mmCIF file of the protein (N, C-alpha, C, O) and its ligand, coordinates in Angstrom:
data_MODEL
# 
_entry.id   MODEL 
# 
loop_
_entity.id 
_entity.type 
_entity.pdbx_number_of_molecules 
1 polymer     1 
2 non-polymer 1 
# 
_entity_poly.entity_id                      1 
_entity_poly.type                           'polypeptide(L)' 
_entity_poly.nstd_linkage                   no 
_entity_poly.nstd_monomer                   no 
_entity_poly.pdbx_seq_one_letter_code       
;(UNK)(UNK)(UNK)(UNK)(UNK)(UNK)(UNK)(UNK)(UNK)(UNK)(UNK)(UNK)(UNK)(UNK)(UNK)(UNK)
(UNK)(UNK)(UNK)(UNK)(UNK)(UNK)(UNK)(UNK)(UNK)(UNK)(UNK)(UNK)(UNK)(UNK)(UNK)(UNK)
(UNK)(UNK)(UNK)(UNK)(UNK)(UNK)(UNK)(UNK)(UNK)(UNK)(UNK)(UNK)(UNK)(UNK)(UNK)(UNK)
(UNK)(UNK)(UNK)(UNK)(UNK)
;
_entity_poly.pdbx_seq_one_letter_code_can   XXXXXXXXXXXXXXXXXXXXXXXXXXXXXXXXXXXXXXXXXXXXXXXXXXXXX 
_entity_poly.pdbx_strand_id                 A 
# 
loop_
_entity_poly_seq.entity_id 
_entity_poly_seq.num 
_entity_poly_seq.mon_id 
_entity_poly_seq.hetero 
1 1  UNK n 
1 2  UNK n 
1 3  UNK n 
1 4  UNK n 
1 5  UNK n 
1 6  UNK n 
1 7  UNK n 
1 8  UNK n 
1 9  UNK n 
1 10 UNK n 
1 11 UNK n 
1 12 UNK n 
1 13 UNK n 
1 14 UNK n 
1 15 UNK n 
1 16 UNK n 
1 17 UNK n 
1 18 UNK n 
1 19 UNK n 
1 20 UNK n 
1 21 UNK n 
1 22 UNK n 
1 23 UNK n 
1 24 UNK n 
1 25 UNK n 
1 26 UNK n 
1 27 UNK n 
1 28 UNK n 
1 29 UNK n 
1 30 UNK n 
1 31 UNK n 
1 32 UNK n 
1 33 UNK n 
1 34 UNK n 
1 35 UNK n 
1 36 UNK n 
1 37 UNK n 
1 38 UNK n 
1 39 UNK n 
1 40 UNK n 
1 41 UNK n 
1 42 UNK n 
1 43 UNK n 
1 44 UNK n 
1 45 UNK n 
1 46 UNK n 
1 47 UNK n 
1 48 UNK n 
1 49 UNK n 
1 50 UNK n 
1 51 UNK n 
1 52 UNK n 
1 53 UNK n 
# 
loop_
_struct_asym.id 
_struct_asym.entity_id 
A 1 
B 2 
# 
loop_
_chem_comp.id 
_chem_comp.type 
_chem_comp.mon_nstd_flag 
UNK 'L-peptide linking' . 
ZN  non-polymer         . 
# 
_pdbx_entity_nonpoly.entity_id   2 
_pdbx_entity_nonpoly.name        ? 
_pdbx_entity_nonpoly.comp_id     ZN 
# 
_pdbx_nonpoly_scheme.asym_id         B 
_pdbx_nonpoly_scheme.entity_id       2 
_pdbx_nonpoly_scheme.mon_id          ZN 
_pdbx_nonpoly_scheme.ndb_seq_num     1 
_pdbx_nonpoly_scheme.pdb_seq_num     101 
_pdbx_nonpoly_scheme.auth_seq_num    101 
_pdbx_nonpoly_scheme.pdb_mon_id      ZN 
_pdbx_nonpoly_scheme.auth_mon_id     ZN 
_pdbx_nonpoly_scheme.pdb_strand_id   A 
_pdbx_nonpoly_scheme.pdb_ins_code    . 
# 
loop_
_atom_site.group_PDB 
_atom_site.id 
_atom_site.type_symbol 
_atom_site.label_atom_id 
_atom_site.label_alt_id 
_atom_site.label_comp_id 
_atom_site.label_asym_id 
_atom_site.label_entity_id 
_atom_site.label_seq_id 
_atom_site.pdbx_PDB_ins_code 
_atom_site.Cartn_x 
_atom_site.Cartn_y 
_atom_site.Cartn_z 
_atom_site.occupancy 
_atom_site.B_iso_or_equiv 
_atom_site.pdbx_formal_charge 
_atom_site.auth_seq_id 
_atom_site.auth_comp_id 
_atom_site.auth_asym_id 
_atom_site.auth_atom_id 
_atom_site.pdbx_PDB_model_num 
ATOM   1   N  N  . UNK A 1 1  ? 4.080   18.224 12.240  1.00 0.00 ? 1   UNK A N  1 
ATOM   2   C  CA . UNK A 1 1  ? 2.863   17.420 12.406  1.00 0.00 ? 1   UNK A CA 1 
ATOM   3   C  C  . UNK A 1 1  ? 1.892   17.695 11.269  1.00 0.00 ? 1   UNK A C  1 
ATOM   4   O  O  . UNK A 1 1  ? 1.501   18.841 11.044  1.00 0.00 ? 1   UNK A O  1 
ATOM   5   N  N  . UNK A 1 2  ? 1.512   16.673 10.572  1.00 0.00 ? 2   UNK A N  1 
ATOM   6   C  CA . UNK A 1 2  ? 0.581   16.824 9.460   1.00 0.00 ? 2   UNK A CA 1 
ATOM   7   C  C  . UNK A 1 2  ? -0.859  16.773 9.969   1.00 0.00 ? 2   UNK A C  1 
ATOM   8   O  O  . UNK A 1 2  ? -1.166  16.101 10.953  1.00 0.00 ? 2   UNK A O  1 
ATOM   9   N  N  . UNK A 1 3  ? -1.711  17.486 9.286   1.00 0.00 ? 3   UNK A N  1 
ATOM   10  C  CA . UNK A 1 3  ? -3.126  17.467 9.624   1.00 0.00 ? 3   UNK A CA 1 
ATOM   11  C  C  . UNK A 1 3  ? -3.928  17.026 8.417   1.00 0.00 ? 3   UNK A C  1 
ATOM   12  O  O  . UNK A 1 3  ? -3.634  17.395 7.280   1.00 0.00 ? 3   UNK A O  1 
ATOM   13  N  N  . UNK A 1 4  ? -4.944  16.231 8.690   1.00 0.00 ? 4   UNK A N  1 
ATOM   14  C  CA . UNK A 1 4  ? -5.785  15.750 7.604   1.00 0.00 ? 4   UNK A CA 1 
ATOM   15  C  C  . UNK A 1 4  ? -6.558  16.911 6.983   1.00 0.00 ? 4   UNK A C  1 
ATOM   16  O  O  . UNK A 1 4  ? -7.194  17.693 7.690   1.00 0.00 ? 4   UNK A O  1 
ATOM   17  N  N  . UNK A 1 5  ? -6.498  17.016 5.660   1.00 0.00 ? 5   UNK A N  1 
ATOM   18  C  CA . UNK A 1 5  ? -7.178  18.099 4.969   1.00 0.00 ? 5   UNK A CA 1 
ATOM   19  C  C  . UNK A 1 5  ? -8.685  17.940 4.944   1.00 0.00 ? 5   UNK A C  1 
ATOM   20  O  O  . UNK A 1 5  ? -9.401  18.884 4.611   1.00 0.00 ? 5   UNK A O  1 
ATOM   21  N  N  . UNK A 1 6  ? -9.172  16.773 5.286   1.00 0.00 ? 6   UNK A N  1 
ATOM   22  C  CA . UNK A 1 6  ? -10.607 16.516 5.234   1.00 0.00 ? 6   UNK A CA 1 
ATOM   23  C  C  . UNK A 1 6  ? -11.246 16.702 6.605   1.00 0.00 ? 6   UNK A C  1 
ATOM   24  O  O  . UNK A 1 6  ? -12.185 17.484 6.750   1.00 0.00 ? 6   UNK A O  1 
ATOM   25  N  N  . UNK A 1 7  ? -10.746 15.992 7.608   1.00 0.00 ? 7   UNK A N  1 
ATOM   26  C  CA . UNK A 1 7  ? -11.384 16.038 8.925   1.00 0.00 ? 7   UNK A CA 1 
ATOM   27  C  C  . UNK A 1 7  ? -10.620 16.908 9.922   1.00 0.00 ? 7   UNK A C  1 
ATOM   28  O  O  . UNK A 1 7  ? -11.129 17.194 11.006  1.00 0.00 ? 7   UNK A O  1 
ATOM   29  N  N  . UNK A 1 8  ? -9.405  17.332 9.571   1.00 0.00 ? 8   UNK A N  1 
ATOM   30  C  CA . UNK A 1 8  ? -8.642  18.215 10.439  1.00 0.00 ? 8   UNK A CA 1 
ATOM   31  C  C  . UNK A 1 8  ? -7.917  17.514 11.573  1.00 0.00 ? 8   UNK A C  1 
ATOM   32  O  O  . UNK A 1 8  ? -7.279  18.156 12.407  1.00 0.00 ? 8   UNK A O  1 
ATOM   33  N  N  . UNK A 1 9  ? -8.019  16.200 11.599  1.00 0.00 ? 9   UNK A N  1 
ATOM   34  C  CA . UNK A 1 9  ? -7.359  15.413 12.626  1.00 0.00 ? 9   UNK A CA 1 
ATOM   35  C  C  . UNK A 1 9  ? -5.859  15.375 12.396  1.00 0.00 ? 9   UNK A C  1 
ATOM   36  O  O  . UNK A 1 9  ? -5.391  15.368 11.257  1.00 0.00 ? 9   UNK A O  1 
ATOM   37  N  N  . UNK A 1 10 ? -5.115  15.351 13.487  1.00 0.00 ? 10  UNK A N  1 
ATOM   38  C  CA . UNK A 1 10 ? -3.676  15.207 13.357  1.00 0.00 ? 10  UNK A CA 1 
ATOM   39  C  C  . UNK A 1 10 ? -3.340  13.804 12.875  1.00 0.00 ? 10  UNK A C  1 
ATOM   40  O  O  . UNK A 1 10 ? -3.954  12.821 13.290  1.00 0.00 ? 10  UNK A O  1 
ATOM   41  N  N  . UNK A 1 11 ? -2.362  13.732 11.999  1.00 0.00 ? 11  UNK A N  1 
ATOM   42  C  CA . UNK A 1 11 ? -1.968  12.436 11.470  1.00 0.00 ? 11  UNK A CA 1 
ATOM   43  C  C  . UNK A 1 11 ? -0.667  12.012 12.120  1.00 0.00 ? 11  UNK A C  1 
ATOM   44  O  O  . UNK A 1 11 ? 0.325   12.742 12.100  1.00 0.00 ? 11  UNK A O  1 
ATOM   45  N  N  . UNK A 1 12 ? -0.686  10.838 12.687  1.00 0.00 ? 12  UNK A N  1 
ATOM   46  C  CA . UNK A 1 12 ? 0.513   10.312 13.326  1.00 0.00 ? 12  UNK A CA 1 
ATOM   47  C  C  . UNK A 1 12 ? 1.542   9.932  12.283  1.00 0.00 ? 12  UNK A C  1 
ATOM   48  O  O  . UNK A 1 12 ? 1.235   9.319  11.261  1.00 0.00 ? 12  UNK A O  1 
ATOM   49  N  N  . UNK A 1 13 ? 2.751   10.311 12.570  1.00 0.00 ? 13  UNK A N  1 
ATOM   50  C  CA . UNK A 1 13 ? 3.842   9.920  11.686  1.00 0.00 ? 13  UNK A CA 1 
ATOM   51  C  C  . UNK A 1 13 ? 4.386   8.587  12.200  1.00 0.00 ? 13  UNK A C  1 
ATOM   52  O  O  . UNK A 1 13 ? 4.768   8.480  13.365  1.00 0.00 ? 13  UNK A O  1 
ATOM   53  N  N  . UNK A 1 14 ? 4.420   7.608  11.365  1.00 0.00 ? 14  UNK A N  1 
ATOM   54  C  CA . UNK A 1 14 ? 5.063   6.369  11.778  1.00 0.00 ? 14  UNK A CA 1 
ATOM   55  C  C  . UNK A 1 14 ? 6.540   6.466  11.444  1.00 0.00 ? 14  UNK A C  1 
ATOM   56  O  O  . UNK A 1 14 ? 7.037   7.576  11.247  1.00 0.00 ? 14  UNK A O  1 
ATOM   57  N  N  . UNK A 1 15 ? 7.229   5.416  11.374  1.00 0.00 ? 15  UNK A N  1 
ATOM   58  C  CA . UNK A 1 15 ? 8.676   5.484  11.198  1.00 0.00 ? 15  UNK A CA 1 
ATOM   59  C  C  . UNK A 1 15 ? 9.094   5.943  9.798   1.00 0.00 ? 15  UNK A C  1 
ATOM   60  O  O  . UNK A 1 15 ? 8.311   5.874  8.851   1.00 0.00 ? 15  UNK A O  1 
ATOM   61  N  N  . UNK A 1 16 ? 10.303  6.399  9.688   1.00 0.00 ? 16  UNK A N  1 
ATOM   62  C  CA . UNK A 1 16 ? 10.905  6.832  8.428   1.00 0.00 ? 16  UNK A CA 1 
ATOM   63  C  C  . UNK A 1 16 ? 10.132  7.962  7.755   1.00 0.00 ? 16  UNK A C  1 
ATOM   64  O  O  . UNK A 1 16 ? 10.120  8.089  6.531   1.00 0.00 ? 16  UNK A O  1 
ATOM   65  N  N  . UNK A 1 17 ? 9.486   8.778  8.586   1.00 0.00 ? 17  UNK A N  1 
ATOM   66  C  CA . UNK A 1 17 ? 8.791   9.937  8.052   1.00 0.00 ? 17  UNK A CA 1 
ATOM   67  C  C  . UNK A 1 17 ? 7.540   9.616  7.284   1.00 0.00 ? 17  UNK A C  1 
ATOM   68  O  O  . UNK A 1 17 ? 6.980   10.475 6.602   1.00 0.00 ? 17  UNK A O  1 
ATOM   69  N  N  . UNK A 1 18 ? 7.098   8.383  7.392   1.00 0.00 ? 18  UNK A N  1 
ATOM   70  C  CA . UNK A 1 18 ? 5.893   7.995  6.662   1.00 0.00 ? 18  UNK A CA 1 
ATOM   71  C  C  . UNK A 1 18 ? 4.656   8.348  7.454   1.00 0.00 ? 18  UNK A C  1 
ATOM   72  O  O  . UNK A 1 18 ? 4.637   8.253  8.681   1.00 0.00 ? 18  UNK A O  1 
ATOM   73  N  N  . UNK A 1 19 ? 3.632   8.751  6.749   1.00 0.00 ? 19  UNK A N  1 
ATOM   74  C  CA . UNK A 1 19 ? 2.384   9.124  7.382   1.00 0.00 ? 19  UNK A CA 1 
ATOM   75  C  C  . UNK A 1 19 ? 1.474   7.920  7.529   1.00 0.00 ? 19  UNK A C  1 
ATOM   76  O  O  . UNK A 1 19 ? 1.510   6.981  6.734   1.00 0.00 ? 19  UNK A O  1 
ATOM   77  N  N  . UNK A 1 20 ? 0.659   7.976  8.571   1.00 0.00 ? 20  UNK A N  1 
ATOM   78  C  CA . UNK A 1 20 ? -0.406  6.997  8.691   1.00 0.00 ? 20  UNK A CA 1 
ATOM   79  C  C  . UNK A 1 20 ? -1.592  7.565  7.906   1.00 0.00 ? 20  UNK A C  1 
ATOM   80  O  O  . UNK A 1 20 ? -2.604  7.990  8.462   1.00 0.00 ? 20  UNK A O  1 
ATOM   81  N  N  . UNK A 1 21 ? -1.414  7.548  6.617   1.00 0.00 ? 21  UNK A N  1 
ATOM   82  C  CA . UNK A 1 21 ? -2.360  8.190  5.724   1.00 0.00 ? 21  UNK A CA 1 
ATOM   83  C  C  . UNK A 1 21 ? -1.669  8.392  4.402   1.00 0.00 ? 21  UNK A C  1 
ATOM   84  O  O  . UNK A 1 21 ? -0.781  7.620  4.041   1.00 0.00 ? 21  UNK A O  1 
ATOM   85  N  N  . UNK A 1 22 ? -2.055  9.404  3.681   1.00 0.00 ? 22  UNK A N  1 
ATOM   86  C  CA . UNK A 1 22 ? -1.456  9.591  2.375   1.00 0.00 ? 22  UNK A CA 1 
ATOM   87  C  C  . UNK A 1 22 ? -1.409  11.062 2.016   1.00 0.00 ? 22  UNK A C  1 
ATOM   88  O  O  . UNK A 1 22 ? -2.019  11.902 2.678   1.00 0.00 ? 22  UNK A O  1 
ATOM   89  N  N  . UNK A 1 23 ? -0.688  11.353 0.975   1.00 0.00 ? 23  UNK A N  1 
ATOM   90  C  CA . UNK A 1 23 ? -0.716  12.690 0.400   1.00 0.00 ? 23  UNK A CA 1 
ATOM   91  C  C  . UNK A 1 23 ? -1.401  12.612 -0.943  1.00 0.00 ? 23  UNK A C  1 
ATOM   92  O  O  . UNK A 1 23 ? -1.136  11.715 -1.744  1.00 0.00 ? 23  UNK A O  1 
ATOM   93  N  N  . UNK A 1 24 ? -2.280  13.556 -1.178  1.00 0.00 ? 24  UNK A N  1 
ATOM   94  C  CA . UNK A 1 24 ? -2.838  13.636 -2.525  1.00 0.00 ? 24  UNK A CA 1 
ATOM   95  C  C  . UNK A 1 24 ? -2.539  15.016 -3.079  1.00 0.00 ? 24  UNK A C  1 
ATOM   96  O  O  . UNK A 1 24 ? -2.467  15.997 -2.340  1.00 0.00 ? 24  UNK A O  1 
ATOM   97  N  N  . UNK A 1 25 ? -2.368  15.076 -4.373  1.00 0.00 ? 25  UNK A N  1 
ATOM   98  C  CA . UNK A 1 25 ? -2.061  16.341 -5.037  1.00 0.00 ? 25  UNK A CA 1 
ATOM   99  C  C  . UNK A 1 25 ? -3.307  16.872 -5.707  1.00 0.00 ? 25  UNK A C  1 
ATOM   100 O  O  . UNK A 1 25 ? -4.040  16.133 -6.364  1.00 0.00 ? 25  UNK A O  1 
ATOM   101 N  N  . UNK A 1 26 ? -3.541  18.168 -5.533  1.00 0.00 ? 26  UNK A N  1 
ATOM   102 C  CA . UNK A 1 26 ? -4.668  18.761 -6.252  1.00 0.00 ? 26  UNK A CA 1 
ATOM   103 C  C  . UNK A 1 26 ? -4.217  19.191 -7.643  1.00 0.00 ? 26  UNK A C  1 
ATOM   104 O  O  . UNK A 1 26 ? -3.073  18.963 -8.038  1.00 0.00 ? 26  UNK A O  1 
ATOM   105 N  N  . UNK A 1 27 ? -5.128  19.814 -8.372  1.00 0.00 ? 27  UNK A N  1 
ATOM   106 C  CA . UNK A 1 27 ? -4.825  20.145 -9.770  1.00 0.00 ? 27  UNK A CA 1 
ATOM   107 C  C  . UNK A 1 27 ? -3.688  21.150 -9.894  1.00 0.00 ? 27  UNK A C  1 
ATOM   108 O  O  . UNK A 1 27 ? -3.009  21.202 -10.920 1.00 0.00 ? 27  UNK A O  1 
ATOM   109 N  N  . UNK A 1 28 ? -3.479  21.948 -8.850  1.00 0.00 ? 28  UNK A N  1 
ATOM   110 C  CA . UNK A 1 28 ? -2.385  22.919 -8.875  1.00 0.00 ? 28  UNK A CA 1 
ATOM   111 C  C  . UNK A 1 28 ? -1.067  22.287 -8.461  1.00 0.00 ? 28  UNK A C  1 
ATOM   112 O  O  . UNK A 1 28 ? -0.026  22.944 -8.471  1.00 0.00 ? 28  UNK A O  1 
ATOM   113 N  N  . UNK A 1 29 ? -1.111  21.006 -8.096  1.00 0.00 ? 29  UNK A N  1 
ATOM   114 C  CA . UNK A 1 29 ? 0.099   20.311 -7.675  1.00 0.00 ? 29  UNK A CA 1 
ATOM   115 C  C  . UNK A 1 29 ? 0.416   20.478 -6.210  1.00 0.00 ? 29  UNK A C  1 
ATOM   116 O  O  . UNK A 1 29 ? 1.487   20.080 -5.753  1.00 0.00 ? 29  UNK A O  1 
ATOM   117 N  N  . UNK A 1 30 ? -0.522  21.074 -5.455  1.00 0.00 ? 30  UNK A N  1 
ATOM   118 C  CA . UNK A 1 30 ? -0.312  21.248 -4.026  1.00 0.00 ? 30  UNK A CA 1 
ATOM   119 C  C  . UNK A 1 30 ? -0.638  19.942 -3.308  1.00 0.00 ? 30  UNK A C  1 
ATOM   120 O  O  . UNK A 1 30 ? -1.631  19.277 -3.604  1.00 0.00 ? 30  UNK A O  1 
ATOM   121 N  N  . UNK A 1 31 ? 0.229   19.593 -2.356  1.00 0.00 ? 31  UNK A N  1 
ATOM   122 C  CA . UNK A 1 31 ? 0.027   18.353 -1.616  1.00 0.00 ? 31  UNK A CA 1 
ATOM   123 C  C  . UNK A 1 31 ? -0.877  18.565 -0.419  1.00 0.00 ? 31  UNK A C  1 
ATOM   124 O  O  . UNK A 1 31 ? -0.758  19.562 0.293   1.00 0.00 ? 31  UNK A O  1 
ATOM   125 N  N  . UNK A 1 32 ? -1.776  17.631 -0.201  1.00 0.00 ? 32  UNK A N  1 
ATOM   126 C  CA . UNK A 1 32 ? -2.639  17.654 0.971   1.00 0.00 ? 32  UNK A CA 1 
ATOM   127 C  C  . UNK A 1 32 ? -2.521  16.319 1.685   1.00 0.00 ? 32  UNK A C  1 
ATOM   128 O  O  . UNK A 1 32 ? -2.534  15.256 1.063   1.00 0.00 ? 32  UNK A O  1 
ATOM   129 N  N  . UNK A 1 33 ? -2.408  16.397 2.986   1.00 0.00 ? 33  UNK A N  1 
ATOM   130 C  CA . UNK A 1 33 ? -2.356  15.169 3.774   1.00 0.00 ? 33  UNK A CA 1 
ATOM   131 C  C  . UNK A 1 33 ? -3.778  14.693 4.043   1.00 0.00 ? 33  UNK A C  1 
ATOM   132 O  O  . UNK A 1 33 ? -4.671  15.492 4.322   1.00 0.00 ? 33  UNK A O  1 
ATOM   133 N  N  . UNK A 1 34 ? -3.971  13.402 3.957   1.00 0.00 ? 34  UNK A N  1 
ATOM   134 C  CA . UNK A 1 34 ? -5.271  12.814 4.257   1.00 0.00 ? 34  UNK A CA 1 
ATOM   135 C  C  . UNK A 1 34 ? -5.042  11.629 5.181   1.00 0.00 ? 34  UNK A C  1 
ATOM   136 O  O  . UNK A 1 34 ? -4.196  10.775 4.914   1.00 0.00 ? 34  UNK A O  1 
ATOM   137 N  N  . UNK A 1 35 ? -5.798  11.583 6.264   1.00 0.00 ? 35  UNK A N  1 
ATOM   138 C  CA . UNK A 1 35 ? -5.590  10.497 7.214   1.00 0.00 ? 35  UNK A CA 1 
ATOM   139 C  C  . UNK A 1 35 ? -6.130  9.174  6.671   1.00 0.00 ? 35  UNK A C  1 
ATOM   140 O  O  . UNK A 1 35 ? -6.932  9.139  5.738   1.00 0.00 ? 35  UNK A O  1 
ATOM   141 N  N  . UNK A 1 36 ? -5.673  8.122  7.271   1.00 0.00 ? 36  UNK A N  1 
ATOM   142 C  CA . UNK A 1 36 ? -6.030  6.775  6.840   1.00 0.00 ? 36  UNK A CA 1 
ATOM   143 C  C  . UNK A 1 36 ? -7.537  6.545  6.857   1.00 0.00 ? 36  UNK A C  1 
ATOM   144 O  O  . UNK A 1 36 ? -8.091  5.899  5.967   1.00 0.00 ? 36  UNK A O  1 
ATOM   145 N  N  . UNK A 1 37 ? -8.201  7.093  7.898   1.00 0.00 ? 37  UNK A N  1 
ATOM   146 C  CA . UNK A 1 37 ? -9.638  6.869  8.029   1.00 0.00 ? 37  UNK A CA 1 
ATOM   147 C  C  . UNK A 1 37 ? -10.429 7.538  6.908   1.00 0.00 ? 37  UNK A C  1 
ATOM   148 O  O  . UNK A 1 37 ? -11.357 6.950  6.352   1.00 0.00 ? 37  UNK A O  1 
ATOM   149 N  N  . UNK A 1 38 ? -10.050 8.772  6.586   1.00 0.00 ? 38  UNK A N  1 
ATOM   150 C  CA . UNK A 1 38 ? -10.744 9.466  5.501   1.00 0.00 ? 38  UNK A CA 1 
ATOM   151 C  C  . UNK A 1 38 ? -10.450 8.792  4.174   1.00 0.00 ? 38  UNK A C  1 
ATOM   152 O  O  . UNK A 1 38 ? -11.312 8.714  3.299   1.00 0.00 ? 38  UNK A O  1 
ATOM   153 N  N  . UNK A 1 39 ? -9.246  8.315  4.036   1.00 0.00 ? 39  UNK A N  1 
ATOM   154 C  CA . UNK A 1 39 ? -8.853  7.614  2.822   1.00 0.00 ? 39  UNK A CA 1 
ATOM   155 C  C  . UNK A 1 39 ? -9.711  6.361  2.641   1.00 0.00 ? 39  UNK A C  1 
ATOM   156 O  O  . UNK A 1 39 ? -10.105 6.004  1.532   1.00 0.00 ? 39  UNK A O  1 
ATOM   157 N  N  . UNK A 1 40 ? -9.984  5.707  3.778   1.00 0.00 ? 40  UNK A N  1 
ATOM   158 C  CA . UNK A 1 40 ? -10.775 4.489  3.745   1.00 0.00 ? 40  UNK A CA 1 
ATOM   159 C  C  . UNK A 1 40 ? -12.241 4.797  3.449   1.00 0.00 ? 40  UNK A C  1 
ATOM   160 O  O  . UNK A 1 40 ? -12.914 4.074  2.715   1.00 0.00 ? 40  UNK A O  1 
ATOM   161 N  N  . UNK A 1 41 ? -12.717 5.905  4.049   1.00 0.00 ? 41  UNK A N  1 
ATOM   162 C  CA . UNK A 1 41 ? -14.108 6.321  3.876   1.00 0.00 ? 41  UNK A CA 1 
ATOM   163 C  C  . UNK A 1 41 ? -14.375 6.788  2.449   1.00 0.00 ? 41  UNK A C  1 
ATOM   164 O  O  . UNK A 1 41 ? -15.414 6.489  1.861   1.00 0.00 ? 41  UNK A O  1 
ATOM   165 N  N  . UNK A 1 42 ? -13.400 7.535  1.905   1.00 0.00 ? 42  UNK A N  1 
ATOM   166 C  CA . UNK A 1 42 ? -13.560 8.109  0.566   1.00 0.00 ? 42  UNK A CA 1 
ATOM   167 C  C  . UNK A 1 42 ? -12.410 7.615  -0.304  1.00 0.00 ? 42  UNK A C  1 
ATOM   168 O  O  . UNK A 1 42 ? -11.379 8.281  -0.402  1.00 0.00 ? 42  UNK A O  1 
ATOM   169 N  N  . UNK A 1 43 ? -12.575 6.455  -0.935  1.00 0.00 ? 43  UNK A N  1 
ATOM   170 C  CA . UNK A 1 43 ? -11.462 5.864  -1.677  1.00 0.00 ? 43  UNK A CA 1 
ATOM   171 C  C  . UNK A 1 43 ? -11.145 6.598  -2.981  1.00 0.00 ? 43  UNK A C  1 
ATOM   172 O  O  . UNK A 1 43 ? -10.069 6.429  -3.553  1.00 0.00 ? 43  UNK A O  1 
ATOM   173 N  N  . UNK A 1 44 ? -12.091 7.410  -3.439  1.00 0.00 ? 44  UNK A N  1 
ATOM   174 C  CA . UNK A 1 44 ? -11.878 8.083  -4.714  1.00 0.00 ? 44  UNK A CA 1 
ATOM   175 C  C  . UNK A 1 44 ? -11.149 9.411  -4.523  1.00 0.00 ? 44  UNK A C  1 
ATOM   176 O  O  . UNK A 1 44 ? -11.610 10.274 -3.776  1.00 0.00 ? 44  UNK A O  1 
ATOM   177 N  N  . UNK A 1 45 ? -10.021 9.571  -5.192  1.00 0.00 ? 45  UNK A N  1 
ATOM   178 C  CA . UNK A 1 45 ? -9.184  10.758 -5.022  1.00 0.00 ? 45  UNK A CA 1 
ATOM   179 C  C  . UNK A 1 45 ? -9.905  12.049 -5.397  1.00 0.00 ? 45  UNK A C  1 
ATOM   180 O  O  . UNK A 1 45 ? -9.748  13.070 -4.728  1.00 0.00 ? 45  UNK A O  1 
ATOM   181 N  N  . UNK A 1 46 ? -10.683 12.003 -6.452  1.00 0.00 ? 46  UNK A N  1 
ATOM   182 C  CA . UNK A 1 46 ? -11.403 13.204 -6.873  1.00 0.00 ? 46  UNK A CA 1 
ATOM   183 C  C  . UNK A 1 46 ? -12.403 13.635 -5.800  1.00 0.00 ? 46  UNK A C  1 
ATOM   184 O  O  . UNK A 1 46 ? -12.546 14.824 -5.517  1.00 0.00 ? 46  UNK A O  1 
ATOM   185 N  N  . UNK A 1 47 ? -13.087 12.668 -5.210  1.00 0.00 ? 47  UNK A N  1 
ATOM   186 C  CA . UNK A 1 47 ? -14.026 12.974 -4.139  1.00 0.00 ? 47  UNK A CA 1 
ATOM   187 C  C  . UNK A 1 47 ? -13.304 13.527 -2.915  1.00 0.00 ? 47  UNK A C  1 
ATOM   188 O  O  . UNK A 1 47 ? -13.793 14.444 -2.255  1.00 0.00 ? 47  UNK A O  1 
ATOM   189 N  N  . UNK A 1 48 ? -12.153 12.968 -2.623  1.00 0.00 ? 48  UNK A N  1 
ATOM   190 C  CA . UNK A 1 48 ? -11.368 13.453 -1.491  1.00 0.00 ? 48  UNK A CA 1 
ATOM   191 C  C  . UNK A 1 48 ? -10.964 14.902 -1.705  1.00 0.00 ? 48  UNK A C  1 
ATOM   192 O  O  . UNK A 1 48 ? -11.080 15.723 -0.794  1.00 0.00 ? 48  UNK A O  1 
ATOM   193 N  N  . UNK A 1 49 ? -10.500 15.215 -2.882  1.00 0.00 ? 49  UNK A N  1 
ATOM   194 C  CA . UNK A 1 49 ? -10.075 16.585 -3.187  1.00 0.00 ? 49  UNK A CA 1 
ATOM   195 C  C  . UNK A 1 49 ? -11.224 17.569 -3.013  1.00 0.00 ? 49  UNK A C  1 
ATOM   196 O  O  . UNK A 1 49 ? -11.015 18.707 -2.593  1.00 0.00 ? 49  UNK A O  1 
ATOM   197 N  N  . UNK A 1 50 ? -12.428 17.132 -3.335  1.00 0.00 ? 50  UNK A N  1 
ATOM   198 C  CA . UNK A 1 50 ? -13.595 18.005 -3.187  1.00 0.00 ? 50  UNK A CA 1 
ATOM   199 C  C  . UNK A 1 50 ? -13.873 18.305 -1.725  1.00 0.00 ? 50  UNK A C  1 
ATOM   200 O  O  . UNK A 1 50 ? -14.419 19.356 -1.389  1.00 0.00 ? 50  UNK A O  1 
ATOM   201 N  N  . UNK A 1 51 ? -13.490 17.365 -0.848  1.00 0.00 ? 51  UNK A N  1 
ATOM   202 C  CA . UNK A 1 51 ? -13.779 17.532 0.584   1.00 0.00 ? 51  UNK A CA 1 
ATOM   203 C  C  . UNK A 1 51 ? -12.720 18.386 1.281   1.00 0.00 ? 51  UNK A C  1 
ATOM   204 O  O  . UNK A 1 51 ? -12.944 18.891 2.382   1.00 0.00 ? 51  UNK A O  1 
ATOM   205 N  N  . UNK A 1 52 ? -11.592 18.539 0.647   1.00 0.00 ? 52  UNK A N  1 
ATOM   206 C  CA . UNK A 1 52 ? -10.512 19.287 1.271   1.00 0.00 ? 52  UNK A CA 1 
ATOM   207 C  C  . UNK A 1 52 ? -10.796 20.774 1.209   1.00 0.00 ? 52  UNK A C  1 
ATOM   208 O  O  . UNK A 1 52 ? -11.182 21.319 0.175   1.00 0.00 ? 52  UNK A O  1 
ATOM   209 N  N  . UNK A 1 53 ? -10.592 21.414 2.353   1.00 0.00 ? 53  UNK A N  1 
ATOM   210 C  CA . UNK A 1 53 ? -10.861 22.859 2.426   1.00 0.00 ? 53  UNK A CA 1 
ATOM   211 C  C  . UNK A 1 53 ? -9.662  23.647 1.913   1.00 0.00 ? 53  UNK A C  1 
ATOM   212 O  O  . UNK A 1 53 ? -9.695  24.878 1.894   1.00 0.00 ? 53  UNK A O  1 
HETATM 213 ZN ZN . ZN  B 2 .  ? -9.199  12.649 8.087   1.00 0.00 2 101 ZN  A ZN 1 
# 
């Protein structure tokens, strides 16, 4: 189960292992899951990365 790196909400997996959201990579190449709602709220990837704990 993936958790959103911004709001901490669980992200539902839809079919074929796809997330209802996205993965973004930070500068170290580490992947972070971000839910659809946070993605919609913060469309800019750099801003999203800043919000991830
Ligand atoms: Zn979220």
